[in-house]
C-alpha positions in Angstrom: 39.4 -99.8 9.1 38.2 -99.4 12.5 38.4 -95.9 14.1 38.8 -95.5 18.0 37.3 -92.3 20.0 38.8 -91.8 23.2 36.8 -89.1 25.6 38.2 -88.6 28.8 35.2 -87.4 31.5 35.4 -85.6 35.1 32.0 -84.2 36.5 31.1 -83.8 32.4 27.5 -84.1 32.9 26.6 -81.1 31.6 27.8 -81.6 27.8 28.8 -85.4 27.5 25.5 -86.4 26.0 25.9 -84.1 23.1 29.3 -85.3 22.9 28.2 -88.9 22.6 25.1 -88.1 20.3 27.6 -86.8 18.0 29.4 -90.0 17.5 26.0 -92.1 17.3 25.3 -89.7 14.6 28.2 -90.8 12.3 27.7 -92.8 9.2 30.9 -94.8 9.3 30.0 -98.2 10.5 33.0 -99.3 12.7 33.6 -96.8 15.5 34.7 -97.8 18.9 34.1 -95.0 21.3 36.0 -95.4 24.6 35.1 -93.1 27.9 37.7 -93.1 30.5 36.0 -91.2 33.6 38.2 -90.0 36.6 35.5 -90.8 39.2 32.8 -88.2 38.5 30.3 -87.5 41.1 27.9 -85.2 39.2 25.9 -87.6 37.5 28.2 -88.2 34.6 28.2 -91.9 35.2 24.5 -92.0 34.6 24.7 -90.6 31.3 27.3 -92.9 30.4 25.3 -96.0 31.5 22.5 -94.4 29.4 24.4 -94.9 26.4 26.2 -98.1 27.8 24.9 -100.1 24.9 26.6 -97.7 22.3 30.0 -97.5 24.1 32.6 -100.1 23.3 34.4 -99.7 26.9 34.5 -97.4 29.5 35.9 -97.3 33.3 35.6 -94.8 36.1 38.5 -94.7 38.5 40.9 -92.0 39.7 43.6 -90.7 37.4 46.2 -88.1 37.1 44.2 -85.8 34.8 43.1 -85.8 31.1 46.0 -87.2 29.6 46.3 -89.9 31.9 42.8 -91.0 31.2 43.7 -90.7 27.4 46.8 -92.9 27.9 44.5 -95.4 29.6 42.0 -95.1 26.8 44.8 -95.8 24.2 45.9 -98.9 25.9 42.5 -100.4 25.7 41.6 -99.6 22.3 41.4 -102.0 19.1 41.3 -99.4 16.4 43.5 -98.7 13.5 43.0 -95.1 13.8 42.7 -93.0 17.1 41.2 -89.6 18.0 40.7 -87.9 20.7 37.0 -86.3 21.4 36.8 -84.1 24.3 33.8 -84.6 26.7 32.4 -81.1 26.0 33.2 -81.3 22.2 31.2 -82.5 19.3 32.1 -84.1 15.9 30.6 -81.5 13.5 28.8 -83.3 10.7 27.6 -87.4 10.5 30.0 -87.7 7.4 33.3 -86.6 9.6 34.7 -90.1 10.3 34.0 -91.4 6.8 36.1 -88.3 5.6 38.7 -89.1 7.9 39.0 -92.9 6.9 38.8 -91.9 3.2 41.6 -89.7 3.6 43.9 -92.3 5.4 43.0 -94.6 2.5 43.9 -92.2 -0.3 46.7 -90.2 1.0 48.5 -93.1 2.5 49.7 -91.0 5.6 50.0 -91.8 9.3 48.4 -88.9 10.6 45.9 -86.0 9.6 44.1 -83.1 11.0 41.4 -80.6 10.0 39.5 -77.6 11.0 38.0 -76.5 14.4 35.2 -74.1 15.5 35.3 -72.7 19.1 31.5 -72.2 19.6 29.2 -70.7 22.6 29.0 -73.6 25.4 25.0 -72.7 25.1 24.2 -71.7 21.5 26.6 -74.0 19.7 25.5 -72.3 16.5 27.2 -68.9 17.6 31.0 -69.3 16.6 33.6 -67.3 18.5 36.8 -68.4 16.6 37.8 -70.5 13.8 41.2 -72.5 14.1 41.8 -73.2 9.9 44.5 -75.9 9.3 46.7 -75.5 6.4 48.4 -77.8 3.9 51.4 -79.9 6.1 54.7 -78.6 6.3 57.0 -79.9 9.1 58.9 -76.3 9.1 55.4 -74.7 10.3 56.8 -75.5 13.7 59.3 -73.4 13.3 56.9 -70.5 13.4 54.5 -71.6 16.4 52.0 -73.4 14.2 50.6 -76.7 15.4 47.4 -78.6 14.2 44.2 -78.2 16.0 44.7 -81.2 18.7 41.0 -82.3 18.8 41.1 -82.6 14.7 44.4 -84.9 15.0 43.9 -88.3 14.1 46.8 -91.0 13.8 47.6 -94.9 13.2 47.6 -96.8 16.3 50.7 -98.7 15.5 52.7 -95.4 16.1 51.9 -95.7 19.7 54.4 -98.6 19.9 57.0 -96.6 18.6 56.6 -93.0 19.9 54.7 -93.5 23.1 51.6 -91.7 24.3 50.9 -88.3 26.4 53.5 -87.3 28.9 51.5 -86.0 31.8 54.3 -83.4 33.3 53.8 -81.2 30.5 50.0 -80.6 31.7 48.5 -78.1 29.4 51.1 -78.5 26.8 50.9 -82.3 26.7 49.1 -82.2 23.6 51.3 -80.1 21.7 54.5 -82.0 22.8 52.7 -85.1 21.6 52.1 -83.9 18.1 55.4 -82.2 17.9 57.0 -85.2 19.1 55.2 -87.3 16.2 55.3 -84.8 13.5 58.4 -82.9 14.1 61.0 -85.0 15.9 59.9 -88.5 14.4 58.8 -87.1 10.8 55.6 -88.9 11.1 53.8 -88.1 7.6 50.6 -85.9 8.0 48.0 -84.4 5.8 45.3 -81.3 6.3 41.9 -82.2 5.6 40.1 -79.3 4.5 36.8 -80.0 6.5 35.3 -78.9 9.9 36.1 -81.8 12.2 35.1 -80.4 15.8 32.9 -77.9 17.2 34.7 -77.1 20.6 32.7 -75.3 23.3 35.0 -72.1 24.1 37.0 -72.1 27.4 40.5 -73.8 27.9 42.2 -73.6 31.5 45.7 -72.5 29.9 44.4 -69.2 28.3 42.1 -68.1 31.1 44.4 -65.3 32.7 47.7 -63.9 32.1 49.4 -65.9 34.9 48.0 -69.2 33.2 49.2 -67.9 29.7 52.6 -67.5 31.1 52.7 -70.9 32.6 51.5 -72.6 29.4 54.3 -70.5 27.4 56.9 -72.1 29.7 55.4 -75.5 29.4 55.2 -74.7 25.2 59.0 -74.0 25.5 60.0 -77.0 27.5 58.3 -79.2 25.0 59.7 -77.4 22.0 63.4 -77.9 23.3 62.5 -81.5 24.0 61.3 -82.1 20.6 64.0 -80.5 19.1 62.5 -77.5 17.5 65.1 -74.7 16.9 65.3 -71.4 18.7 62.2 -72.7 21.3 62.2 -69.7 23.3 61.3 -67.2 20.6 59.1 -70.0 18.9 56.9 -70.2 22.2 56.6 -66.6 22.0 55.3 -66.9 18.5 53.0 -69.6 19.1 50.1 -67.7 20.9 50.7 -64.7 18.4 49.9 -67.5 15.6 46.6 -67.8 16.5 45.5 -63.8 16.7 44.0 -64.4 13.0 41.3 -67.3 14.3 39.7 -64.5 16.0 38.6 -62.7 12.8 36.1 -65.0 11.1 35.4 -64.6 7.3 
């Protein structure tokens, strides 16, 4: 079973090498790492070329944002399973992909997700927030829940049925994608209780009140489109459902 990891980059020189090295440390032998660059000018391409022998495919050309780049990567991939690894994120441990493949083989599901840590950009051992998943239940979407997108993996054949990311949702494109698959189309899923990704703290959708309100509006439109009931109220619950993540145990 081949696993494709897609990384979208744009002026990602600062952290991209950590991302690539976390893939190279994996003990699973059949990983296809695809990097789609949006025309970087900061030295990102030098890093990509440095690891060119370990990267399955890469391109550099203008795009319409991260999700457009990811769609390009999915059109290029040959893996049985697809996951997204952001350019400033890292797979947590060498056995992450092995554990994901084992789960797909034993649980017979079409998607899965796990746990995520938000870490300090410089000291990645310093944890700021923990996104811990819970056993899958489609009704969780009614309370604003969603899987941590960087931990979401799915079978490639689903793309032919349900399509890729829709760019016009901008910061909510990841939510819309997962809600479309899991809620609207009843794709089977499983919670793997394992830390999958360390994600450097940041995020454009949450960096100001205006951006948070704009993100909520996009969440609402995505919920309405995918058939989640009482979408307006659920879009308010969605950020509130994450408050517990800031209290580490």
